[in-house]
N, CA, C, O and the ligand as a Tripos MOL2 file, in Angstrom:
@<TRIPOS>MOLECULE
protein
  285   283    72     0     0
PROTEIN
NO_CHARGES

@<TRIPOS>ATOM
      1 N           0.8430   -1.1980    0.0000 N.3       1 MET1
      2 CA          0.0000    0.0000    0.0000 C.3       1 MET1
      3 C           0.8800    1.2510    0.0000 C.2       1 MET1
      4 O           1.8190    1.3640    0.7870 O.2       1 MET1
      5 N           0.5590    2.1850   -0.8940 N.am      2 LYS2
      6 CA          1.3310    3.4310   -0.9900 C.3       2 LYS2
      7 C           0.5220    4.5760   -0.3970 C.2       2 LYS2
      8 O          -0.6900    4.6670   -0.5930 O.2       2 LYS2
      9 N           1.2070    5.4400    0.3240 N.am      3 ILE3
     10 CA          0.5600    6.6460    0.8460 C.3       3 ILE3
     11 C           1.3880    7.8560    0.4460 C.2       3 ILE3
     12 O           2.5930    7.7560    0.2150 O.2       3 ILE3
     13 N           0.7220    8.9970    0.3710 N.am      4 ALA4
     14 CA          1.4440   10.2320    0.0470 C.3       4 ALA4
     15 C           1.8810   10.8880    1.3430 C.2       4 ALA4
     16 O           1.0830   11.0570    2.2650 O.2       4 ALA4
     17 N           3.1530   11.2560    1.4070 N.am      5 CYS5
     18 CA          3.6860   11.9240    2.5840 C.3       5 CYS5
     19 C           2.9330   13.2370    2.8170 C.2       5 CYS5
     20 O           2.8040   14.0340    1.8880 O.2       5 CYS5
     21 N           2.4360   13.4810    4.0200 N.am      6 PRO6
     22 CA          1.6780   14.7170    4.2780 C.3       6 PRO6
     23 C           2.5110   15.9690    4.0890 C.2       6 PRO6
     24 O           1.9640   17.0520    3.8790 O.2       6 PRO6
     25 N           3.8200   15.8370    4.1600 N.am      7 HIS7
     26 CA          4.6640   17.0320    4.0530 C.3       7 HIS7
     27 C           5.0970   17.2990    2.6210 C.2       7 HIS7
     28 O           4.8500   18.3830    2.0930 O.2       7 HIS7
     29 N           5.7330   16.3330    1.9900 N.am      8 CYS8
     30 CA          6.2930   16.5760    0.6600 C.3       8 CYS8
     31 C           5.4890   15.9080   -0.4500 C.2       8 CYS8
     32 O           5.8100   16.0630   -1.6280 O.2       8 CYS8
     33 N           4.4410   15.1650   -0.0800 N.am      9 LYS9
     34 CA          3.5280   14.5120   -1.0330 C.3       9 LYS9
     35 C           4.1900   13.3870   -1.8120 C.2       9 LYS9
     36 O           3.6050   12.8520   -2.7540 O.2       9 LYS9
     37 N           5.4000   13.0280   -1.4260 N.am     10 LYS10
     38 CA          6.0720   11.9200   -2.0870 C.3      10 LYS10
     39 C           5.4260   10.6170   -1.6510 C.2      10 LYS10
     40 O           5.0750   10.4420   -0.4840 O.2      10 LYS10
     41 N           5.2740    9.7140   -2.5950 N.am     11 GLU11
     42 CA          4.6810    8.4330   -2.2510 C.3      11 GLU11
     43 C           5.6750    7.5840   -1.4850 C.2      11 GLU11
     44 O           6.8520    7.4970   -1.8360 O.2      11 GLU11
     45 N           5.1740    6.9580   -0.4280 N.am     12 SER12
     46 CA          6.0310    6.0430    0.3050 C.3      12 SER12
     47 C           5.2110    4.8200    0.6950 C.2      12 SER12
     48 O           3.9800    4.8530    0.7120 O.2      12 SER12
     49 N           5.9040    3.7670    1.0000 N.am     13 GLU13
     50 CA          5.2400    2.5160    1.3400 C.3      13 GLU13
     51 C           4.7220    2.5810    2.7680 C.2      13 GLU13
     52 O           5.4680    2.9010    3.6940 O.2      13 GLU13
     53 N           3.4380    2.2760    2.9420 N.am     14 TRP14
     54 CA          2.8690    2.1860    4.2920 C.3      14 TRP14
     55 C           3.1680    0.7870    4.8140 C.2      14 TRP14
     56 O           2.5750   -0.1980    4.3750 O.2      14 TRP14
     57 N           4.0920    0.7210    5.7500 N.am     15 SER15
     58 CA          4.3990   -0.5790    6.3210 C.3      15 SER15
     59 C           4.8190   -0.4110    7.7670 C.2      15 SER15
     60 O           5.1690    0.6850    8.2060 O.2      15 SER15
     61 N           4.7810   -1.4970    8.4890 N.am     16 LYS16
     62 CA          5.1950   -1.4500    9.8910 C.3      16 LYS16
     63 C           6.6770   -1.1070   10.0190 C.2      16 LYS16
     64 O           7.1270   -0.6420   11.0660 O.2      16 LYS16
     65 N           7.4270   -1.3410    8.9510 N.am     17 ASP17
     66 CA          8.8480   -1.0270    8.9940 C.3      17 ASP17
     67 C           9.1210    0.4690    8.8840 C.2      17 ASP17
     68 O          10.1770    0.9490    9.2970 O.2      17 ASP17
     69 N           8.1580    1.2020    8.3220 N.am     18 ASN18
     70 CA          8.3420    2.6430    8.1900 C.3      18 ASN18
     71 C           7.8870    3.3230    9.4780 C.2      18 ASN18
     72 O           6.7040    3.6120    9.6590 O.2      18 ASN18
     73 N           8.8480    3.5730   10.3710 N.am     19 ILE19
     74 CA          8.4960    4.1430   11.6780 C.3      19 ILE19
     75 C           8.1060    5.6070   11.5640 C.2      19 ILE19
     76 O           7.6030    6.1910   12.5240 O.2      19 ILE19
     77 N           8.3330    6.2080   10.3920 N.am     20 PHE20
     78 CA          8.0180    7.6330   10.2200 C.3      20 PHE20
     79 C           6.6550    7.8300    9.5670 C.2      20 PHE20
     80 O           6.2390    8.9650    9.3370 O.2      20 PHE20
     81 N           5.9580    6.7410    9.2670 N.am     21 ARG21
     82 CA          4.6730    6.8820    8.6090 C.3      21 ARG21
     83 C           3.7310    7.7580    9.4350 C.2      21 ARG21
     84 O           3.8040    7.6920   10.6620 O.2      21 ARG21
     85 N           2.8750    8.5520    8.8640 N.am     22 PRO22
     86 CA          2.6060    8.5910    7.4090 C.3      22 PRO22
     87 C           3.6050    9.4150    6.6100 C.2      22 PRO22
     88 O           3.3810    9.6840    5.4300 O.2      22 PRO22
     89 N           4.6990    9.8160    7.2360 N.am     23 PHE23
     90 CA          5.7000   10.5900    6.5060 C.3      23 PHE23
     91 C           6.6380    9.6430    5.7780 C.2      23 PHE23
     92 O           6.7340    8.4630    6.1130 O.2      23 PHE23
     93 N           7.3400   10.1860    4.7620 N.am     24 CYS24
     94 CA          8.2090    9.3350    3.9570 C.3      24 CYS24
     95 C           9.5490    9.1500    4.6440 C.2      24 CYS24
     96 O          10.2600    8.1850    4.3640 O.2      24 CYS24
     97 N           9.9050   10.0700    5.5470 N.am     25 SER25
     98 CA         11.2380   10.0180    6.1320 C.3      25 SER25
     99 C          11.2290   10.7360    7.4740 C.2      25 SER25
    100 O          10.2800   11.4420    7.8150 O.2      25 SER25
    101 N          12.3010   10.5420    8.2230 N.am     26 GLU26
    102 CA         12.4400   11.2350    9.5070 C.3      26 GLU26
    103 C          12.4380   12.7480    9.3010 C.2      26 GLU26
    104 O          11.8740   13.4940   10.1010 O.2      26 GLU26
    105 N          13.0830   13.1920    8.2090 N.am     27 ARG27
    106 CA         13.1760   14.6240    7.9380 C.3      27 ARG27
    107 C          11.7830   15.2480    7.8250 C.2      27 ARG27
    108 O          11.5010   16.2740    8.4450 O.2      27 ARG27
    109 N          10.9160   14.6170    7.0270 N.am     28 CYS28
    110 CA          9.5730   15.1680    6.8460 C.3      28 CYS28
    111 C           8.8080   15.1400    8.1630 C.2      28 CYS28
    112 O           8.0540   16.0660    8.4600 O.2      28 CYS28
    113 N           8.9930   14.1010    8.9430 N.am     29 LYS29
    114 CA          8.2910   14.0100   10.2200 C.3      29 LYS29
    115 C           8.7490   15.1330   11.1550 C.2      29 LYS29
    116 O           7.9230   15.7890   11.7890 O.2      29 LYS29
    117 N          10.0530   15.3530   11.2380 N.am     30 MET30
    118 CA         10.5720   16.3830   12.1420 C.3      30 MET30
    119 C          10.1610   17.7840   11.6850 C.2      30 MET30
    120 O           9.8460   18.6400   12.5120 O.2      30 MET30
    121 N          10.1640   18.0180   10.3700 N.am     31 ILE31
    122 CA          9.7440   19.3220    9.8570 C.3      31 ILE31
    123 C           8.2900   19.5680   10.2130 C.2      31 ILE31
    124 O           7.9170   20.6610   10.6370 O.2      31 ILE31
    125 N           7.4750   18.5410   10.0370 N.am     32 ASP32
    126 CA          6.0540   18.7130   10.3320 C.3      32 ASP32
    127 C           5.8280   18.9460   11.8170 C.2      32 ASP32
    128 O           5.0180   19.7950   12.1900 O.2      32 ASP32
    129 N           6.5210   18.2160   12.6630 N.am     33 LEU33
    130 CA          6.3940   18.4160   14.1070 C.3      33 LEU33
    131 C           6.9060   19.7900   14.5020 C.2      33 LEU33
    132 O           6.3410   20.4360   15.3840 O.2      33 LEU33
    133 N           7.9800   20.2420   13.8490 N.am     34 GLY34
    134 CA          8.5320   21.5620   14.1390 C.3      34 GLY34
    135 C           7.5580   22.6630   13.7790 C.2      34 GLY34
    136 O           7.4060   23.6350   14.5200 O.2      34 GLY34
    137 N           6.8960   22.5140   12.6370 N.am     35 GLU35
    138 CA          5.9060   23.5080   12.2410 C.3      35 GLU35
    139 C           4.7630   23.5280   13.2420 C.2      35 GLU35
    140 O           4.2290   24.5910   13.5600 O.2      35 GLU35
    141 N           4.3910   22.3690   13.7330 N.am     36 TRP36
    142 CA          3.3110   22.2980   14.7200 C.3      36 TRP36
    143 C           3.7080   23.0730   15.9690 C.2      36 TRP36
    144 O           2.8870   23.7800   16.5530 O.2      36 TRP36
    145 N           4.9680   22.9390   16.3790 N.am     37 ALA37
    146 CA          5.4170   23.5990   17.6050 C.3      37 ALA37
    147 C           5.5790   25.0990   17.4060 C.2      37 ALA37
    148 O           5.3680   25.8750   18.3380 O.2      37 ALA37
    149 N           5.9520   25.5130   16.1970 N.am     38 ASN38
    150 CA          6.2390   26.9250   15.9680 C.3      38 ASN38
    151 C           4.9990   27.7430   15.6160 C.2      38 ASN38
    152 O           4.9830   28.9620   15.7840 O.2      38 ASN38
    153 N           3.9730   27.0720   15.1330 N.am     39 GLU39
    154 CA          2.7760   27.8170   14.7750 C.3      39 GLU39
    155 C           1.9750   28.1760   16.0170 C.2      39 GLU39
    156 O           2.3900   27.8930   17.1410 O.2      39 GLU39
    157 N           0.8380   28.7960   15.8060 N.am     40 SER40
    158 CA          0.0760   29.3490   16.9260 C.3      40 SER40
    159 C          -0.7020   28.2870   17.6930 C.2      40 SER40
    160 O          -1.6970   28.5940   18.3500 O.2      40 SER40
    161 N          -0.2510   27.0430   17.6110 N.am     41 LYS41
    162 CA         -0.9120   25.9760   18.3650 C.3      41 LYS41
    163 C          -0.2340   25.8290   19.7280 C.2      41 LYS41
    164 O           0.1130   24.7200   20.1370 O.2      41 LYS41
    165 N          -0.0500   26.9270   20.4140 N.am     42 VAL42
    166 CA          0.6330   26.9330   21.7050 C.3      42 VAL42
    167 C          -0.3970   26.7140   22.8040 C.2      42 VAL42
    168 O          -1.5150   27.2260   22.7450 O.2      42 VAL42
    169 N           0.0050   25.9460   23.8020 N.am     43 ILE43
    170 CA         -0.8810   25.6940   24.9200 C.3      43 ILE43
    171 C          -1.0710   26.9850   25.7160 C.2      43 ILE43
    172 O          -0.0800   27.5920   26.1210 O.2      43 ILE43
    173 N          -2.3140   27.4280   25.9540 N.am     44 PRO44
    174 CA         -2.5330   28.6670   26.7150 C.3      44 PRO44
    175 C          -1.9130   28.5750   28.1000 C.2      44 PRO44
    176 O          -2.0030   27.5360   28.7550 O.2      44 PRO44
    177 N          -1.2890   29.6460   28.5430 N.am     45 GLY45
    178 CA         -0.6810   29.6830   29.8620 C.3      45 GLY45
    179 C           0.7630   29.2420   29.8800 C.2      45 GLY45
    180 O           1.4170   29.3080   30.9210 O.2      45 GLY45
    181 N           1.2790   28.7900   28.7350 N.am     46 THR46
    182 CA          2.6850   28.4150   28.6910 C.3      46 THR46
    183 C           3.5610   29.6660   28.7790 C.2      46 THR46
    184 O           3.3760   30.6010   28.0000 O.2      46 THR46
    185 N           4.5040   29.6950   29.7110 N.am     47 PRO47
    186 CA          5.3600   30.8840   29.8430 C.3      47 PRO47
    187 C           6.1360   31.1360   28.5620 C.2      47 PRO47
    188 O           6.6210   30.1980   27.9290 O.2      47 PRO47
    189 N           6.2530   32.3870   28.1830 N.am     48 SER48
    190 CA          6.9980   32.7380   26.9860 C.3      48 SER48
    191 C           8.4870   32.7700   27.2960 C.2      48 SER48
    192 O           8.8890   32.7420   28.4590 O.2      48 SER48
    193 N           9.3010   32.8290   26.2500 N.am     49 ILE49
    194 CA         10.7490   32.9320   26.4380 C.3      49 ILE49
    195 C          11.0800   34.2140   27.1940 C.2      49 ILE49
    196 O          11.9930   34.2240   28.0210 O.2      49 ILE49
    197 N          10.3440   35.3040   26.9190 N.am     50 GLU50
    198 CA         10.5720   36.5740   27.5910 C.3      50 GLU50
    199 C          10.4060   36.4210   29.1000 C.2      50 GLU50
    200 O          11.1750   37.0010   29.8670 O.2      50 GLU50
    201 N           9.4130   35.6470   29.5350 N.am     51 ALA51
    202 CA          9.1910   35.4480   30.9660 C.3      51 ALA51
    203 C          10.3970   34.7750   31.6020 C.2      51 ALA51
    204 O          10.8120   35.1520   32.6980 O.2      51 ALA51
    205 N          10.9630   33.7840   30.9250 N.am     52 PHE52
    206 CA         12.1370   33.1130   31.4660 C.3      52 PHE52
    207 C          13.3240   34.0710   31.5350 C.2      52 PHE52
    208 O          14.1030   34.0210   32.4870 O.2      52 PHE52
    209 N          13.4670   34.9410   30.5390 N.am     53 GLU53
    210 CA         14.5900   35.8720   30.5250 C.3      53 GLU53
    211 C          14.4990   36.8680   31.6790 C.2      53 GLU53
    212 O          15.5230   37.2150   32.2670 O.2      53 GLU53
    213 N          13.2870   37.3390   32.0180 N.am     54 SER54
    214 CA         13.1920   38.2910   33.1270 C.3      54 SER54
    215 C          13.4870   37.6030   34.4560 C.2      54 SER54
    216 O          13.9870   38.2470   35.3780 O.2      54 SER54
    217 N          13.1910   36.3170   34.5750 N.am     55 ILE55
    218 CA         13.5640   35.5940   35.7910 C.3      55 ILE55
    219 C          15.0840   35.5690   35.9280 C.2      55 ILE55
    220 O          15.6110   35.7320   37.0280 O.2      55 ILE55
    221 N          15.7890   35.3650   34.8150 N.am     56 ASP56
    222 CA         17.2500   35.3750   34.8500 C.3      56 ASP56
    223 C          17.7900   36.7360   35.2940 C.2      56 ASP56
    224 O          18.7430   36.8020   36.0700 O.2      56 ASP56
    225 N          17.1870   37.8160   34.8060 N.am     57 GLU57
    226 CA         17.6550   39.1580   35.1650 C.3      57 GLU57
    227 C          17.4660   39.4140   36.6550 C.2      57 GLU57
    228 O          18.3250   40.0300   37.2860 O.2      57 GLU57
    229 N          16.3610   38.9520   37.2240 N.am     58 LEU58
    230 CA         16.1200   39.1470   38.6430 C.3      58 LEU58
    231 C          17.1840   38.4470   39.4820 C.2      58 LEU58
    232 O          17.5130   38.8960   40.5800 O.2      58 LEU58
    233 N          17.7190   37.3470   38.9600 N.am     59 GLY59
    234 CA         18.7140   36.6020   39.7110 C.3      59 GLY59
    235 C          20.0860   37.2460   39.6920 C.2      59 GLY59
    236 O          20.9820   36.7790   40.3950 O.2      59 GLY59
    237 N          20.2860   38.3060   38.9120 N.am     60 GLU60
    238 CA         21.6060   38.9130   38.7520 C.3      60 GLU60
    239 C          21.8390   40.1130   39.6700 C.2      60 GLU60
    240 O          22.9270   40.6880   39.6460 O.2      60 GLU60
    241 N          20.8440   40.5130   40.4860 N.am     61 ASN61
    242 CA         21.0480   41.6940   41.3310 C.3      61 ASN61
    243 C          21.3830   41.3140   42.7770 C.2      61 ASN61
    244 O          21.2040   42.1210   43.6890 O.2      61 ASN61
    245 N          21.8650   40.0930   42.9820 N.am     62 ASP62
    246 CA         22.3580   39.6670   44.2830 C.3      62 ASP62
    247 C          21.3430   39.8480   45.4000 C.2      62 ASP62
    248 O          21.7270   40.0720   46.5480 O.2      62 ASP62
    249 N          20.0830   39.7570   45.0950 N.am     63 GLY63
    250 CA         19.0500   39.8190   46.1080 C.3      63 GLY63
    251 C          18.7470   41.2100   46.6190 C.2      63 GLY63
    252 O          17.9690   41.3480   47.5640 O.2      63 GLY63
    253 N          19.3280   42.2480   46.0350 N.am     64 ILE64
    254 CA         19.0390   43.6180   46.4600 C.3      64 ILE64
    255 C          17.6410   44.0000   45.9800 C.2      64 ILE64
    256 O          17.3550   43.9150   44.7860 O.2      64 ILE64
    257 N          16.7680   44.4190   46.8950 N.am     65 PRO65
    258 CA         15.4220   44.8130   46.4520 C.3      65 PRO65
    259 C          15.5050   46.0030   45.5110 C.2      65 PRO65
    260 O          16.3340   46.8910   45.7100 O.2      65 PRO65
    261 N          14.6610   46.0320   44.4920 N.am     66 PRO66
    262 CA         14.7200   47.1310   43.4870 C.3      66 PRO66
    263 C          14.6210   48.5050   44.1330 C.2      66 PRO66
    264 O          15.2010   49.4520   43.6030 O.2      66 PRO66
    265 N          13.9140   48.6640   45.2540 N.am     67 ASP67
    266 CA         13.7660   49.9690   45.9080 C.3      67 ASP67
    267 C          15.1090   50.4820   46.4280 C.2      67 ASP67
    268 O          15.4040   51.6710   46.3080 O.2      67 ASP67
    269 N          15.9320   49.5880   47.0090 N.am     68 ASP68
    270 CA         17.2170   50.0050   47.5610 C.3      68 ASP68
    271 C          18.1930   50.4510   46.4750 C.2      68 ASP68
    272 O          19.0750   51.2720   46.7260 O.2      68 ASP68
    273 N          18.0350   49.9120   45.2740 N.am     69 ARG69
    274 CA         18.9700   50.2560   44.2010 C.3      69 ARG69
    275 C          18.7450   51.6990   43.7320 C.2      69 ARG69
    276 O          19.6200   52.2870   43.0950 O.2      69 ARG69
    277 N          17.5860   52.2640   44.0410 N.am     70 LEU70
    278 CA         17.3000   53.6290   43.5830 C.3      70 LEU70
    279 C          17.9850   54.6740   44.4440 C.2      70 LEU70
    280 O          18.1300   55.8110   43.9940 O.2      70 LEU70
    281 N          18.4230   54.3450   45.6860 N.am     71 HIS71
    282 CA         18.9880   55.3340   46.6070 C.3      71 HIS71
    283 C          20.4970   55.4600   46.4450 C.2      71 HIS71
    284 O          21.1300   56.2500   47.1450 O.2      71 HIS71
    285 ZN          8.0620   13.4620    2.7750 Zn       72 ZN72
@<TRIPOS>BOND
     1     1     2 1
     2     2     3 1
     3     3     4 2
     4     3     5 am
     5     5     6 1
     6     6     7 1
     7     7     8 2
     8     7     9 am
     9     9    10 1
    10    10    11 1
    11    11    12 2
    12    11    13 am
    13    13    14 1
    14    14    15 1
    15    15    16 2
    16    15    17 am
    17    17    18 1
    18    18    19 1
    19    19    20 2
    20    19    21 am
    21    21    22 1
    22    22    23 1
    23    23    24 2
    24    23    25 am
    25    25    26 1
    26    26    27 1
    27    27    28 2
    28    27    29 am
    29    29    30 1
    30    30    31 1
    31    31    32 2
    32    31    33 am
    33    33    34 1
    34    34    35 1
    35    35    36 2
    36    35    37 am
    37    37    38 1
    38    38    39 1
    39    39    40 2
    40    39    41 am
    41    41    42 1
    42    42    43 1
    43    43    44 2
    44    43    45 am
    45    45    46 1
    46    46    47 1
    47    47    48 2
    48    47    49 am
    49    49    50 1
    50    50    51 1
    51    51    52 2
    52    51    53 am
    53    53    54 1
    54    54    55 1
    55    55    56 2
    56    55    57 am
    57    57    58 1
    58    58    59 1
    59    59    60 2
    60    59    61 am
    61    61    62 1
    62    62    63 1
    63    63    64 2
    64    63    65 am
    65    65    66 1
    66    66    67 1
    67    67    68 2
    68    67    69 am
    69    69    70 1
    70    70    71 1
    71    71    72 2
    72    71    73 am
    73    73    74 1
    74    74    75 1
    75    75    76 2
    76    75    77 am
    77    77    78 1
    78    78    79 1
    79    79    80 2
    80    79    81 am
    81    81    82 1
    82    82    83 1
    83    83    84 2
    84    83    85 am
    85    85    86 1
    86    86    87 1
    87    87    88 2
    88    87    89 am
    89    89    90 1
    90    90    91 1
    91    91    92 2
    92    91    93 am
    93    93    94 1
    94    94    95 1
    95    95    96 2
    96    95    97 am
    97    97    98 1
    98    98    99 1
    99    99   100 2
   100    99   101 am
   101   101   102 1
   102   102   103 1
   103   103   104 2
   104   103   105 am
   105   105   106 1
   106   106   107 1
   107   107   108 2
   108   107   109 am
   109   109   110 1
   110   110   111 1
   111   111   112 2
   112   111   113 am
   113   113   114 1
   114   114   115 1
   115   115   116 2
   116   115   117 am
   117   117   118 1
   118   118   119 1
   119   119   120 2
   120   119   121 am
   121   121   122 1
   122   122   123 1
   123   123   124 2
   124   123   125 am
   125   125   126 1
   126   126   127 1
   127   127   128 2
   128   127   129 am
   129   129   130 1
   130   130   131 1
   131   131   132 2
   132   131   133 am
   133   133   134 1
   134   134   135 1
   135   135   136 2
   136   135   137 am
   137   137   138 1
   138   138   139 1
   139   139   140 2
   140   139   141 am
   141   141   142 1
   142   142   143 1
   143   143   144 2
   144   143   145 am
   145   145   146 1
   146   146   147 1
   147   147   148 2
   148   147   149 am
   149   149   150 1
   150   150   151 1
   151   151   152 2
   152   151   153 am
   153   153   154 1
   154   154   155 1
   155   155   156 2
   156   155   157 am
   157   157   158 1
   158   158   159 1
   159   159   160 2
   160   159   161 am
   161   161   162 1
   162   162   163 1
   163   163   164 2
   164   163   165 am
   165   165   166 1
   166   166   167 1
   167   167   168 2
   168   167   169 am
   169   169   170 1
   170   170   171 1
   171   171   172 2
   172   171   173 am
   173   173   174 1
   174   174   175 1
   175   175   176 2
   176   175   177 am
   177   177   178 1
   178   178   179 1
   179   179   180 2
   180   179   181 am
   181   181   182 1
   182   182   183 1
   183   183   184 2
   184   183   185 am
   185   185   186 1
   186   186   187 1
   187   187   188 2
   188   187   189 am
   189   189   190 1
   190   190   191 1
   191   191   192 2
   192   191   193 am
   193   193   194 1
   194   194   195 1
   195   195   196 2
   196   195   197 am
   197   197   198 1
   198   198   199 1
   199   199   200 2
   200   199   201 am
   201   201   202 1
   202   202   203 1
   203   203   204 2
   204   203   205 am
   205   205   206 1
   206   206   207 1
   207   207   208 2
   208   207   209 am
   209   209   210 1
   210   210   211 1
   211   211   212 2
   212   211   213 am
   213   213   214 1
   214   214   215 1
   215   215   216 2
   216   215   217 am
   217   217   218 1
   218   218   219 1
   219   219   220 2
   220   219   221 am
   221   221   222 1
   222   222   223 1
   223   223   224 2
   224   223   225 am
   225   225   226 1
   226   226   227 1
   227   227   228 2
   228   227   229 am
   229   229   230 1
   230   230   231 1
   231   231   232 2
   232   231   233 am
   233   233   234 1
   234   234   235 1
   235   235   236 2
   236   235   237 am
   237   237   238 1
   238   238   239 1
   239   239   240 2
   240   239   241 am
   241   241   242 1
   242   242   243 1
   243   243   244 2
   244   243   245 am
   245   245   246 1
   246   246   247 1
   247   247   248 2
   248   247   249 am
   249   249   250 1
   250   250   251 1
   251   251   252 2
   252   251   253 am
   253   253   254 1
   254   254   255 1
   255   255   256 2
   256   255   257 am
   257   257   258 1
   258   258   259 1
   259   259   260 2
   260   259   261 am
   261   261   262 1
   262   262   263 1
   263   263   264 2
   264   263   265 am
   265   265   266 1
   266   266   267 1
   267   267   268 2
   268   267   269 am
   269   269   270 1
   270   270   271 1
   271   271   272 2
   272   271   273 am
   273   273   274 1
   274   274   275 1
   275   275   276 2
   276   275   277 am
   277   277   278 1
   278   278   279 1
   279   279   280 2
   280   279   281 am
   281   281   282 1
   282   282   283 1
   283   283   284 2
@<TRIPOS>SUBSTRUCTURE
     1 MET1         2 RESIDUE 1 A MET
     2 LYS2         6 RESIDUE 1 A LYS
     3 ILE3        10 RESIDUE 1 A ILE
     4 ALA4        14 RESIDUE 1 A ALA
     5 CYS5        18 RESIDUE 1 A CYS
     6 PRO6        22 RESIDUE 1 A PRO
     7 HIS7        26 RESIDUE 1 A HIS
     8 CYS8        30 RESIDUE 1 A CYS
     9 LYS9        34 RESIDUE 1 A LYS
    10 LYS10       38 RESIDUE 1 A LYS
    11 GLU11       42 RESIDUE 1 A GLU
    12 SER12       46 RESIDUE 1 A SER
    13 GLU13       50 RESIDUE 1 A GLU
    14 TRP14       54 RESIDUE 1 A TRP
    15 SER15       58 RESIDUE 1 A SER
    16 LYS16       62 RESIDUE 1 A LYS
    17 ASP17       66 RESIDUE 1 A ASP
    18 ASN18       70 RESIDUE 1 A ASN
    19 ILE19       74 RESIDUE 1 A ILE
    20 PHE20       78 RESIDUE 1 A PHE
    21 ARG21       82 RESIDUE 1 A ARG
    22 PRO22       86 RESIDUE 1 A PRO
    23 PHE23       90 RESIDUE 1 A PHE
    24 CYS24       94 RESIDUE 1 A CYS
    25 SER25       98 RESIDUE 1 A SER
    26 GLU26      102 RESIDUE 1 A GLU
    27 ARG27      106 RESIDUE 1 A ARG
    28 CYS28      110 RESIDUE 1 A CYS
    29 LYS29      114 RESIDUE 1 A LYS
    30 MET30      118 RESIDUE 1 A MET
    31 ILE31      122 RESIDUE 1 A ILE
    32 ASP32      126 RESIDUE 1 A ASP
    33 LEU33      130 RESIDUE 1 A LEU
    34 GLY34      134 RESIDUE 1 A GLY
    35 GLU35      138 RESIDUE 1 A GLU
    36 TRP36      142 RESIDUE 1 A TRP
    37 ALA37      146 RESIDUE 1 A ALA
    38 ASN38      150 RESIDUE 1 A ASN
    39 GLU39      154 RESIDUE 1 A GLU
    40 SER40      158 RESIDUE 1 A SER
    41 LYS41      162 RESIDUE 1 A LYS
    42 VAL42      166 RESIDUE 1 A VAL
    43 ILE43      170 RESIDUE 1 A ILE
    44 PRO44      174 RESIDUE 1 A PRO
    45 GLY45      178 RESIDUE 1 A GLY
    46 THR46      182 RESIDUE 1 A THR
    47 PRO47      186 RESIDUE 1 A PRO
    48 SER48      190 RESIDUE 1 A SER
    49 ILE49      194 RESIDUE 1 A ILE
    50 GLU50      198 RESIDUE 1 A GLU
    51 ALA51      202 RESIDUE 1 A ALA
    52 PHE52      206 RESIDUE 1 A PHE
    53 GLU53      210 RESIDUE 1 A GLU
    54 SER54      214 RESIDUE 1 A SER
    55 ILE55      218 RESIDUE 1 A ILE
    56 ASP56      222 RESIDUE 1 A ASP
    57 GLU57      226 RESIDUE 1 A GLU
    58 LEU58      230 RESIDUE 1 A LEU
    59 GLY59      234 RESIDUE 1 A GLY
    60 GLU60      238 RESIDUE 1 A GLU
    61 ASN61      242 RESIDUE 1 A ASN
    62 ASP62      246 RESIDUE 1 A ASP
    63 GLY63      250 RESIDUE 1 A GLY
    64 ILE64      254 RESIDUE 1 A ILE
    65 PRO65      258 RESIDUE 1 A PRO
    66 PRO66      262 RESIDUE 1 A PRO
    67 ASP67      266 RESIDUE 1 A ASP
    68 ASP68      270 RESIDUE 1 A ASP
    69 ARG69      274 RESIDUE 1 A ARG
    70 LEU70      278 RESIDUE 1 A LEU
    71 HIS71      282 RESIDUE 1 A HIS
    72 ZN72       285 GROUP 0 **** ****
């Protein structure tokens, strides 16, 4: 049985040996999964990269409260 790869539309054999099915290759599978992760199918409430970066910045002031740094 032949199936068309969802990513590149190339025909590939549907078999138990093809661990990347329905994709034709690991490359097509990873590209498709990557697109899924990068598109707007993000789980609501997931912290953004920016949130993680501000946590890092807070850790660099040696525990000095922001109010004391102003004086
Ligand atoms: Zn493919």
